[in-house]
PyMOL Python script that loads the backbone (N, CA, C, O; Angstrom):
from pymol import cmd

cmd.read_pdbstr("""\
ATOM      1  N   MET A   1      17.442 -56.211   2.268  1.00  0.00           N
ATOM      2  CA  MET A   1      18.419 -55.180   2.007  1.00  0.00           C
ATOM      3  C   MET A   1      18.794 -54.508   3.326  1.00  0.00           C
ATOM      4  O   MET A   1      17.938 -53.944   4.007  1.00  0.00           O
ATOM      5  N   THR A   2      20.035 -54.570   3.671  1.00  0.00           N
ATOM      6  CA  THR A   2      20.518 -54.035   4.927  1.00  0.00           C
ATOM      7  C   THR A   2      21.139 -52.665   4.706  1.00  0.00           C
ATOM      8  O   THR A   2      21.911 -52.464   3.769  1.00  0.00           O
ATOM      9  N   ALA A   3      20.795 -51.734   5.570  1.00  0.00           N
ATOM     10  CA  ALA A   3      21.359 -50.387   5.472  1.00  0.00           C
ATOM     11  C   ALA A   3      22.726 -50.389   6.134  1.00  0.00           C
ATOM     12  O   ALA A   3      22.917 -50.953   7.211  1.00  0.00           O
ATOM     13  N   THR A   4      23.659 -49.752   5.471  1.00  0.00           N
ATOM     14  CA  THR A   4      25.004 -49.635   6.025  1.00  0.00           C
ATOM     15  C   THR A   4      25.332 -48.164   6.215  1.00  0.00           C
ATOM     16  O   THR A   4      24.680 -47.285   5.650  1.00  0.00           O
ATOM     17  N   LYS A   5      26.337 -47.919   7.007  1.00  0.00           N
ATOM     18  CA  LYS A   5      26.691 -46.527   7.261  1.00  0.00           C
ATOM     19  C   LYS A   5      27.227 -45.845   6.003  1.00  0.00           C
ATOM     20  O   LYS A   5      27.162 -44.621   5.897  1.00  0.00           O
ATOM     21  N   ASP A   6      27.759 -46.619   5.043  1.00  0.00           N
ATOM     22  CA  ASP A   6      28.265 -46.032   3.814  1.00  0.00           C
ATOM     23  C   ASP A   6      27.140 -45.431   2.964  1.00  0.00           C
ATOM     24  O   ASP A   6      27.385 -44.523   2.170  1.00  0.00           O
ATOM     25  N   GLU A   7      25.946 -45.915   3.120  1.00  0.00           N
ATOM     26  CA  GLU A   7      24.817 -45.368   2.371  1.00  0.00           C
ATOM     27  C   GLU A   7      24.365 -44.024   2.949  1.00  0.00           C
ATOM     28  O   GLU A   7      23.829 -43.186   2.223  1.00  0.00           O
ATOM     29  N   PHE A   8      24.577 -43.818   4.244  1.00  0.00           N
ATOM     30  CA  PHE A   8      24.101 -42.610   4.902  1.00  0.00           C
ATOM     31  C   PHE A   8      25.176 -41.549   5.090  1.00  0.00           C
ATOM     32  O   PHE A   8      24.865 -40.359   5.131  1.00  0.00           O
ATOM     33  N   PHE A   9      26.396 -41.947   5.202  1.00  0.00           N
ATOM     34  CA  PHE A   9      27.472 -41.009   5.476  1.00  0.00           C
ATOM     35  C   PHE A   9      28.488 -41.061   4.352  1.00  0.00           C
ATOM     36  O   PHE A   9      28.767 -42.122   3.793  1.00  0.00           O
ATOM     37  N   ASN A  10      29.032 -39.907   4.033  1.00  0.00           N
ATOM     38  CA  ASN A  10      30.051 -39.829   3.000  1.00  0.00           C
ATOM     39  C   ASN A  10      31.395 -40.251   3.609  1.00  0.00           C
ATOM     40  O   ASN A  10      31.898 -39.570   4.503  1.00  0.00           O
ATOM     41  N   PRO A  11      31.977 -41.344   3.152  1.00  0.00           N
ATOM     42  CA  PRO A  11      33.217 -41.816   3.764  1.00  0.00           C
ATOM     43  C   PRO A  11      34.408 -40.879   3.505  1.00  0.00           C
ATOM     44  O   PRO A  11      35.347 -40.844   4.301  1.00  0.00           O
ATOM     45  N   ALA A  12      34.378 -40.127   2.409  1.00  0.00           N
ATOM     46  CA  ALA A  12      35.490 -39.228   2.105  1.00  0.00           C
ATOM     47  C   ALA A  12      35.254 -37.885   2.783  1.00  0.00           C
ATOM     48  O   ALA A  12      34.154 -37.335   2.723  1.00  0.00           O
ATOM     49  N   LYS A  13      36.289 -37.363   3.425  1.00  0.00           N
ATOM     50  CA  LYS A  13      36.164 -36.075   4.097  1.00  0.00           C
ATOM     51  C   LYS A  13      36.381 -34.945   3.082  1.00  0.00           C
ATOM     52  O   LYS A  13      37.230 -35.039   2.196  1.00  0.00           O
ATOM     53  N   LEU A  14      35.605 -33.896   3.233  1.00  0.00           N
ATOM     54  CA  LEU A  14      35.766 -32.726   2.380  1.00  0.00           C
ATOM     55  C   LEU A  14      36.783 -31.781   3.007  1.00  0.00           C
ATOM     56  O   LEU A  14      36.884 -31.677   4.230  1.00  0.00           O
ATOM     57  N   SER A  15      37.520 -31.107   2.167  1.00  0.00           N
ATOM     58  CA  SER A  15      38.478 -30.138   2.694  1.00  0.00           C
ATOM     59  C   SER A  15      37.712 -28.908   3.179  1.00  0.00           C
ATOM     60  O   SER A  15      36.589 -28.662   2.738  1.00  0.00           O
ATOM     61  N   PRO A  16      38.300 -28.153   4.065  1.00  0.00           N
ATOM     62  CA  PRO A  16      37.625 -26.930   4.547  1.00  0.00           C
ATOM     63  C   PRO A  16      37.273 -25.974   3.399  1.00  0.00           C
ATOM     64  O   PRO A  16      36.248 -25.293   3.442  1.00  0.00           O
ATOM     65  N   ARG A  17      38.113 -25.931   2.398  1.00  0.00           N
ATOM     66  CA  ARG A  17      37.862 -25.054   1.252  1.00  0.00           C
ATOM     67  C   ARG A  17      36.604 -25.516   0.497  1.00  0.00           C
ATOM     68  O   ARG A  17      35.789 -24.692   0.083  1.00  0.00           O
ATOM     69  N   ASP A  18      36.453 -26.826   0.324  1.00  0.00           N
ATOM     70  CA  ASP A  18      35.277 -27.361  -0.369  1.00  0.00           C
ATOM     71  C   ASP A  18      34.002 -27.116   0.445  1.00  0.00           C
ATOM     72  O   ASP A  18      32.953 -26.796  -0.114  1.00  0.00           O
ATOM     73  N   LYS A  19      34.102 -27.267   1.758  1.00  0.00           N
ATOM     74  CA  LYS A  19      32.945 -27.005   2.616  1.00  0.00           C
ATOM     75  C   LYS A  19      32.534 -25.532   2.521  1.00  0.00           C
ATOM     76  O   LYS A  19      31.352 -25.210   2.400  1.00  0.00           O
ATOM     77  N   ALA A  20      33.528 -24.652   2.578  1.00  0.00           N
ATOM     78  CA  ALA A  20      33.249 -23.216   2.510  1.00  0.00           C
ATOM     79  C   ALA A  20      32.644 -22.855   1.155  1.00  0.00           C
ATOM     80  O   ALA A  20      31.732 -22.032   1.080  1.00  0.00           O
ATOM     81  N   GLU A  21      33.139 -23.455   0.109  1.00  0.00           N
ATOM     82  CA  GLU A  21      32.617 -23.176  -1.233  1.00  0.00           C
ATOM     83  C   GLU A  21      31.163 -23.645  -1.365  1.00  0.00           C
ATOM     84  O   GLU A  21      30.332 -22.945  -1.944  1.00  0.00           O
ATOM     85  N   ALA A  22      30.864 -24.812  -0.833  1.00  0.00           N
ATOM     86  CA  ALA A  22      29.495 -25.325  -0.891  1.00  0.00           C
ATOM     87  C   ALA A  22      28.548 -24.430  -0.085  1.00  0.00           C
ATOM     88  O   ALA A  22      27.434 -24.144  -0.524  1.00  0.00           O
ATOM     89  N   THR A  23      28.994 -23.994   1.090  1.00  0.00           N
ATOM     90  CA  THR A  23      28.188 -23.100   1.919  1.00  0.00           C
ATOM     91  C   THR A  23      27.962 -21.771   1.215  1.00  0.00           C
ATOM     92  O   THR A  23      26.858 -21.227   1.229  1.00  0.00           O
ATOM     93  N   ASP A  24      29.014 -21.260   0.605  1.00  0.00           N
ATOM     94  CA  ASP A  24      28.925 -19.983  -0.109  1.00  0.00           C
ATOM     95  C   ASP A  24      27.931 -20.074  -1.267  1.00  0.00           C
ATOM     96  O   ASP A  24      27.116 -19.171  -1.453  1.00  0.00           O
ATOM     97  N   GLN A  25      27.992 -21.134  -2.030  1.00  0.00           N
ATOM     98  CA  GLN A  25      27.071 -21.306  -3.160  1.00  0.00           C
ATOM     99  C   GLN A  25      25.628 -21.415  -2.683  1.00  0.00           C
ATOM    100  O   GLN A  25      24.723 -20.834  -3.283  1.00  0.00           O
ATOM    101  N   THR A  26      25.421 -22.151  -1.617  1.00  0.00           N
ATOM    102  CA  THR A  26      24.069 -22.305  -1.074  1.00  0.00           C
ATOM    103  C   THR A  26      23.536 -20.967  -0.566  1.00  0.00           C
ATOM    104  O   THR A  26      22.387 -20.613  -0.830  1.00  0.00           O
ATOM    105  N   ALA A  27      24.363 -20.232   0.158  1.00  0.00           N
ATOM    106  CA  ALA A  27      23.948 -18.933   0.691  1.00  0.00           C
ATOM    107  C   ALA A  27      23.625 -17.964  -0.448  1.00  0.00           C
ATOM    108  O   ALA A  27      22.623 -17.252  -0.389  1.00  0.00           O
ATOM    109  N   ARG A  28      24.456 -17.934  -1.468  1.00  0.00           N
ATOM    110  CA  ARG A  28      24.206 -17.036  -2.607  1.00  0.00           C
ATOM    111  C   ARG A  28      22.914 -17.402  -3.334  1.00  0.00           C
ATOM    112  O   ARG A  28      22.192 -16.518  -3.795  1.00  0.00           O
ATOM    113  N   ALA A  29      22.625 -18.682  -3.438  1.00  0.00           N
ATOM    114  CA  ALA A  29      21.384 -19.111  -4.095  1.00  0.00           C
ATOM    115  C   ALA A  29      20.169 -18.675  -3.277  1.00  0.00           C
ATOM    116  O   ALA A  29      19.167 -18.230  -3.837  1.00  0.00           O
ATOM    117  N   ILE A  30      20.260 -18.804  -1.958  1.00  0.00           N
ATOM    118  CA  ILE A  30      19.155 -18.384  -1.092  1.00  0.00           C
ATOM    119  C   ILE A  30      18.951 -16.869  -1.190  1.00  0.00           C
ATOM    120  O   ILE A  30      17.818 -16.400  -1.304  1.00  0.00           O
ATOM    121  N   ILE A  31      20.027 -16.118  -1.145  1.00  0.00           N
ATOM    122  CA  ILE A  31      19.947 -14.656  -1.227  1.00  0.00           C
ATOM    123  C   ILE A  31      19.354 -14.223  -2.561  1.00  0.00           C
ATOM    124  O   ILE A  31      18.530 -13.310  -2.604  1.00  0.00           O
ATOM    125  N   ALA A  32      19.761 -14.864  -3.643  1.00  0.00           N
ATOM    126  CA  ALA A  32      19.237 -14.523  -4.967  1.00  0.00           C
ATOM    127  C   ALA A  32      17.741 -14.833  -5.061  1.00  0.00           C
ATOM    128  O   ALA A  32      16.986 -14.066  -5.658  1.00  0.00           O
ATOM    129  N   ALA A  33      17.316 -15.946  -4.477  1.00  0.00           N
ATOM    130  CA  ALA A  33      15.895 -16.305  -4.495  1.00  0.00           C
ATOM    131  C   ALA A  33      15.078 -15.298  -3.688  1.00  0.00           C
ATOM    132  O   ALA A  33      13.989 -14.909  -4.109  1.00  0.00           O
ATOM    133  N   GLU A  34      15.591 -14.877  -2.540  1.00  0.00           N
ATOM    134  CA  GLU A  34      14.886 -13.894  -1.723  1.00  0.00           C
ATOM    135  C   GLU A  34      14.792 -12.548  -2.444  1.00  0.00           C
ATOM    136  O   GLU A  34      13.752 -11.890  -2.398  1.00  0.00           O
ATOM    137  N   ALA A  35      15.868 -12.141  -3.104  1.00  0.00           N
ATOM    138  CA  ALA A  35      15.859 -10.874  -3.839  1.00  0.00           C
ATOM    139  C   ALA A  35      14.858 -10.925  -4.987  1.00  0.00           C
ATOM    140  O   ALA A  35      14.148  -9.952  -5.240  1.00  0.00           O
ATOM    141  N   SER A  36      14.801 -12.044  -5.672  1.00  0.00           N
ATOM    142  CA  SER A  36      13.842 -12.208  -6.767  1.00  0.00           C
ATOM    143  C   SER A  36      12.410 -12.127  -6.256  1.00  0.00           C
ATOM    144  O   SER A  36      11.568 -11.460  -6.856  1.00  0.00           O
ATOM    145  N   ALA A  37      12.138 -12.801  -5.154  1.00  0.00           N
ATOM    146  CA  ALA A  37      10.796 -12.770  -4.573  1.00  0.00           C
ATOM    147  C   ALA A  37      10.438 -11.356  -4.117  1.00  0.00           C
ATOM    148  O   ALA A  37       9.304 -10.912  -4.293  1.00  0.00           O
ATOM    149  N   ARG A  38      11.404 -10.653  -3.533  1.00  0.00           N
ATOM    150  CA  ARG A  38      11.166  -9.280  -3.072  1.00  0.00           C
ATOM    151  C   ARG A  38      10.868  -8.356  -4.251  1.00  0.00           C
ATOM    152  O   ARG A  38       9.979  -7.509  -4.164  1.00  0.00           O
ATOM    153  N   ASP A  39      11.610  -8.513  -5.362  1.00  0.00           N
ATOM    154  CA  ASP A  39      11.375  -7.696  -6.547  1.00  0.00           C
ATOM    155  C   ASP A  39       9.997  -7.954  -7.143  1.00  0.00           C
ATOM    156  O   ASP A  39       9.313  -7.019  -7.560  1.00  0.00           O
ATOM    157  N   LYS A  40       9.589  -9.220  -7.183  1.00  0.00           N
ATOM    158  CA  LYS A  40       8.257  -9.555  -7.695  1.00  0.00           C
ATOM    159  C   LYS A  40       7.174  -8.919  -6.841  1.00  0.00           C
ATOM    160  O   LYS A  40       6.209  -8.361  -7.362  1.00  0.00           O
ATOM    161  N   LYS A  41       7.338  -9.007  -5.515  1.00  0.00           N
ATOM    162  CA  LYS A  41       6.353  -8.445  -4.601  1.00  0.00           C
ATOM    163  C   LYS A  41       6.288  -6.926  -4.753  1.00  0.00           C
ATOM    164  O   LYS A  41       5.203  -6.344  -4.736  1.00  0.00           O
ATOM    165  N   THR A  42       7.446  -6.285  -4.902  1.00  0.00           N
ATOM    166  CA  THR A  42       7.488  -4.841  -5.070  1.00  0.00           C
ATOM    167  C   THR A  42       6.767  -4.414  -6.335  1.00  0.00           C
ATOM    168  O   THR A  42       5.998  -3.453  -6.313  1.00  0.00           O
ATOM    169  N   GLU A  43       7.004  -5.114  -7.438  1.00  0.00           N
ATOM    170  CA  GLU A  43       6.339  -4.790  -8.698  1.00  0.00           C
ATOM    171  C   GLU A  43       4.824  -4.972  -8.574  1.00  0.00           C
ATOM    172  O   GLU A  43       4.055  -4.158  -9.085  1.00  0.00           O
ATOM    173  N   LYS A  44       4.405  -6.029  -7.902  1.00  0.00           N
ATOM    174  CA  LYS A  44       2.974  -6.294  -7.734  1.00  0.00           C
ATOM    175  C   LYS A  44       2.321  -5.184  -6.914  1.00  0.00           C
ATOM    176  O   LYS A  44       1.257  -4.685  -7.279  1.00  0.00           O
ATOM    177  N   LEU A  45       2.955  -4.798  -5.807  1.00  0.00           N
ATOM    178  CA  LEU A  45       2.405  -3.751  -4.961  1.00  0.00           C
ATOM    179  C   LEU A  45       2.392  -2.404  -5.672  1.00  0.00           C
ATOM    180  O   LEU A  45       1.461  -1.618  -5.498  1.00  0.00           O
ATOM    181  N   LYS A  46       3.415  -2.135  -6.469  1.00  0.00           N
ATOM    182  CA  LYS A  46       3.465  -0.881  -7.227  1.00  0.00           C
ATOM    183  C   LYS A  46       2.323  -0.819  -8.230  1.00  0.00           C
ATOM    184  O   LYS A  46       1.685   0.223  -8.379  1.00  0.00           O
ATOM    185  N   ALA A  47       2.058  -1.928  -8.920  1.00  0.00           N
ATOM    186  CA  ALA A  47       0.962  -1.973  -9.884  1.00  0.00           C
ATOM    187  C   ALA A  47      -0.377  -1.749  -9.182  1.00  0.00           C
ATOM    188  O   ALA A  47      -1.230  -1.024  -9.694  1.00  0.00           O
ATOM    189  N   LEU A  48      -0.567  -2.363  -8.018  1.00  0.00           N
ATOM    190  CA  LEU A  48      -1.804  -2.163  -7.265  1.00  0.00           C
ATOM    191  C   LEU A  48      -1.961  -0.713  -6.813  1.00  0.00           C
ATOM    192  O   LEU A  48      -3.057  -0.157  -6.867  1.00  0.00           O
ATOM    193  N   ARG A  49      -0.863  -0.105  -6.369  1.00  0.00           N
ATOM    194  CA  ARG A  49      -0.897   1.293  -5.935  1.00  0.00           C
ATOM    195  C   ARG A  49      -1.285   2.207  -7.085  1.00  0.00           C
ATOM    196  O   ARG A  49      -2.103   3.111  -6.913  1.00  0.00           O
ATOM    197  N   LEU A  50      -0.704   1.978  -8.256  1.00  0.00           N
ATOM    198  CA  LEU A  50      -1.026   2.792  -9.424  1.00  0.00           C
ATOM    199  C   LEU A  50      -2.482   2.604  -9.830  1.00  0.00           C
ATOM    200  O   LEU A  50      -3.153   3.563 -10.212  1.00  0.00           O
ATOM    201  N   GLN A  51      -2.964   1.384  -9.749  1.00  0.00           N
ATOM    202  CA  GLN A  51      -4.357   1.102 -10.093  1.00  0.00           C
ATOM    203  C   GLN A  51      -5.298   1.822  -9.126  1.00  0.00           C
ATOM    204  O   GLN A  51      -6.290   2.412  -9.556  1.00  0.00           O
ATOM    205  N   GLN A  52      -5.001   1.781  -7.837  1.00  0.00           N
ATOM    206  CA  GLN A  52      -5.843   2.456  -6.853  1.00  0.00           C
ATOM    207  C   GLN A  52      -5.816   3.963  -7.056  1.00  0.00           C
ATOM    208  O   GLN A  52      -6.840   4.625  -6.887  1.00  0.00           O
ATOM    209  N   ALA A  53      -4.669   4.513  -7.413  1.00  0.00           N
ATOM    210  CA  ALA A  53      -4.566   5.954  -7.651  1.00  0.00           C
ATOM    211  C   ALA A  53      -5.407   6.343  -8.866  1.00  0.00           C
ATOM    212  O   ALA A  53      -6.066   7.383  -8.851  1.00  0.00           O
ATOM    213  N   ALA A  54      -5.393   5.530  -9.905  1.00  0.00           N
ATOM    214  CA  ALA A  54      -6.186   5.813 -11.096  1.00  0.00           C
ATOM    215  C   ALA A  54      -7.673   5.752 -10.773  1.00  0.00           C
ATOM    216  O   ALA A  54      -8.444   6.583 -11.251  1.00  0.00           O
ATOM    217  N   GLU A  55      -8.081   4.778  -9.968  1.00  0.00           N
ATOM    218  CA  GLU A  55      -9.484   4.660  -9.578  1.00  0.00           C
ATOM    219  C   GLU A  55      -9.906   5.836  -8.701  1.00  0.00           C
ATOM    220  O   GLU A  55     -11.025   6.334  -8.819  1.00  0.00           O
ATOM    221  N   ALA A  56      -9.018   6.272  -7.833  1.00  0.00           N
ATOM    222  CA  ALA A  56      -9.330   7.394  -6.948  1.00  0.00           C
ATOM    223  C   ALA A  56      -9.504   8.678  -7.758  1.00  0.00           C
ATOM    224  O   ALA A  56     -10.377   9.488  -7.442  1.00  0.00           O
ATOM    225  N   GLU A  57      -8.698   8.877  -8.786  1.00  0.00           N
ATOM    226  CA  GLU A  57      -8.826  10.053  -9.643  1.00  0.00           C
ATOM    227  C   GLU A  57     -10.149  10.022 -10.393  1.00  0.00           C
ATOM    228  O   GLU A  57     -10.808  11.051 -10.545  1.00  0.00           O
ATOM    229  N   ALA A  58     -10.536   8.841 -10.860  1.00  0.00           N
ATOM    230  CA  ALA A  58     -11.768   8.721 -11.627  1.00  0.00           C
ATOM    231  C   ALA A  58     -12.989   8.964 -10.740  1.00  0.00           C
ATOM    232  O   ALA A  58     -13.989   9.509 -11.207  1.00  0.00           O
ATOM    233  N   GLU A  59     -12.920   8.574  -9.493  1.00  0.00           N
ATOM    234  CA  GLU A  59     -14.054   8.710  -8.585  1.00  0.00           C
ATOM    235  C   GLU A  59     -13.970   9.956  -7.718  1.00  0.00           C
ATOM    236  O   GLU A  59     -14.773  10.118  -6.799  1.00  0.00           O
ATOM    237  N   ALA A  60     -13.027  10.828  -7.986  1.00  0.00           N
ATOM    238  CA  ALA A  60     -12.842  12.006  -7.148  1.00  0.00           C
ATOM    239  C   ALA A  60     -14.080  12.893  -7.215  1.00  0.00           C
ATOM    240  O   ALA A  60     -14.618  13.150  -8.292  1.00  0.00           O
ATOM    241  N   ALA A  61     -14.520  13.353  -6.054  1.00  0.00           N
ATOM    242  CA  ALA A  61     -15.683  14.237  -5.980  1.00  0.00           C
ATOM    243  C   ALA A  61     -15.279  15.613  -6.491  1.00  0.00           C
ATOM    244  O   ALA A  61     -14.121  16.010  -6.363  1.00  0.00           O
ATOM    245  N   PRO A  62     -16.232  16.344  -7.070  1.00  0.00           N
ATOM    246  CA  PRO A  62     -15.888  17.695  -7.532  1.00  0.00           C
ATOM    247  C   PRO A  62     -15.473  18.554  -6.345  1.00  0.00           C
ATOM    248  O   PRO A  62     -15.943  18.355  -5.224  1.00  0.00           O
ATOM    249  N   ALA A  63     -14.612  19.486  -6.598  1.00  0.00           N
ATOM    250  CA  ALA A  63     -14.093  20.331  -5.529  1.00  0.00           C
ATOM    251  C   ALA A  63     -15.208  21.217  -4.987  1.00  0.00           C
ATOM    252  O   ALA A  63     -16.043  21.716  -5.742  1.00  0.00           O
ATOM    253  N   LYS A  64     -15.210  21.403  -3.681  1.00  0.00           N
ATOM    254  CA  LYS A  64     -16.222  22.252  -3.058  1.00  0.00           C
ATOM    255  C   LYS A  64     -15.917  23.706  -3.374  1.00  0.00           C
ATOM    256  O   LYS A  64     -14.758  24.111  -3.462  1.00  0.00           O
ATOM    257  N   LYS A  65     -16.985  24.485  -3.543  1.00  0.00           N
ATOM    258  CA  LYS A  65     -16.801  25.907  -3.791  1.00  0.00           C
ATOM    259  C   LYS A  65     -16.409  26.570  -2.482  1.00  0.00           C
ATOM    260  O   LYS A  65     -16.955  26.263  -1.422  1.00  0.00           O
ATOM    261  N   ARG A  66     -15.474  27.463  -2.574  1.00  0.00           N
ATOM    262  CA  ARG A  66     -15.028  28.165  -1.381  1.00  0.00           C
ATOM    263  C   ARG A  66     -15.914  29.373  -1.139  1.00  0.00           C
ATOM    264  O   ARG A  66     -16.292  30.086  -2.068  1.00  0.00           O
ATOM    265  N   ARG A  67     -16.224  29.579   0.083  1.00  0.00           N
ATOM    266  CA  ARG A  67     -17.013  30.760   0.430  1.00  0.00           C
ATOM    267  C   ARG A  67     -16.091  31.968   0.448  1.00  0.00           C
ATOM    268  O   ARG A  67     -14.930  31.871   0.846  1.00  0.00           O
ATOM    269  N   PRO A  68     -16.616  33.104   0.016  1.00  0.00           N
ATOM    270  CA  PRO A  68     -15.774  34.310   0.084  1.00  0.00           C
ATOM    271  C   PRO A  68     -15.537  34.658   1.555  1.00  0.00           C
ATOM    272  O   PRO A  68     -16.382  34.366   2.401  1.00  0.00           O
ATOM    273  N   PRO A  69     -14.416  35.267   1.862  1.00  0.00           N
ATOM    274  CA  PRO A  69     -14.122  35.597   3.255  1.00  0.00           C
ATOM    275  C   PRO A  69     -15.157  36.598   3.801  1.00  0.00           C
ATOM    276  O   PRO A  69     -15.670  37.444   3.069  1.00  0.00           O
ATOM    277  N   ALA A  70     -15.438  36.482   5.056  1.00  0.00           N
ATOM    278  CA  ALA A  70     -16.402  37.372   5.702  1.00  0.00           C
ATOM    279  C   ALA A  70     -15.851  38.788   5.717  1.00  0.00           C
ATOM    280  O   ALA A  70     -14.651  39.015   5.871  1.00  0.00           O
ATOM    281  N   LYS A  71     -16.788  39.752   5.550  1.00  0.00           N
ATOM    282  CA  LYS A  71     -16.373  41.151   5.583  1.00  0.00           C
ATOM    283  C   LYS A  71     -16.046  41.543   7.020  1.00  0.00           C
ATOM    284  O   LYS A  71     -16.710  41.130   7.971  1.00  0.00           O
ATOM    285  N   ALA A  72     -15.019  42.338   7.140  1.00  0.00           N
ATOM    286  CA  ALA A  72     -14.600  42.784   8.467  1.00  0.00           C
ATOM    287  C   ALA A  72     -15.557  43.853   8.972  1.00  0.00           C
ATOM    288  O   ALA A  72     -16.053  44.663   8.189  1.00  0.00           O
ATOM    289  N   ALA A  73     -15.817  43.861  10.259  1.00  0.00           N
ATOM    290  CA  ALA A  73     -16.672  44.880  10.871  1.00  0.00           C
ATOM    291  C   ALA A  73     -15.954  46.234  10.837  1.00  0.00           C
ATOM    292  O   ALA A  73     -14.733  46.288  10.980  1.00  0.00           O
ATOM    293  N   PRO A  74     -16.697  47.317  10.649  1.00  0.00           N
ATOM    294  CA  PRO A  74     -16.054  48.644  10.627  1.00  0.00           C
ATOM    295  C   PRO A  74     -15.417  48.948  11.980  1.00  0.00           C
ATOM    296  O   PRO A  74     -15.921  48.529  13.022  1.00  0.00           O
ATOM    297  N   ARG A  75     -14.333  49.661  11.956  1.00  0.00           N
ATOM    298  CA  ARG A  75     -13.609  50.013  13.189  1.00  0.00           C
ATOM    299  C   ARG A  75     -14.265  51.181  13.860  1.00  0.00           C
ATOM    300  O   ARG A  75     -14.784  52.080  13.200  1.00  0.00           O
ATOM    301  N   ARG A  76     -14.243  51.172  15.144  1.00  0.00           N
ATOM    302  CA  ARG A  76     -14.757  52.303  15.910  1.00  0.00           C
ATOM    303  C   ARG A  76     -13.586  53.222  16.254  1.00  0.00           C
ATOM    304  O   ARG A  76     -12.514  52.767  16.652  1.00  0.00           O
ATOM    305  N   PRO A  77     -13.815  54.515  16.092  1.00  0.00           N
ATOM    306  CA  PRO A  77     -12.701  55.442  16.413  1.00  0.00           C
ATOM    307  C   PRO A  77     -12.468  55.621  17.853  1.00  0.00           C
ATOM    308  O   PRO A  77     -11.570  56.367  18.244  1.00  0.00           O
TER     309      PRO A  77
END
""", "prot")
cmd.dss("prot")
cmd.show_as("cartoon", "prot")
cmd.util.cbc("prot")
cmd.orient("prot")
């Protein structure tokens, strides 16, 4: 079986409009895939953040008691 250039190259030329349309469709598909991946990652990170906040609340140490302010020394006249 001999390879010919017709098997590797498209003999018919595409119009500039067809080329632009194909490029546009490909670019839009890539952008949509990236946006979907970004949304998934954002949701995952948000869920992890909420989980960590809930764990931090559950493990929070009791608040320290505040010491009363020191009494001021009497003034000398």
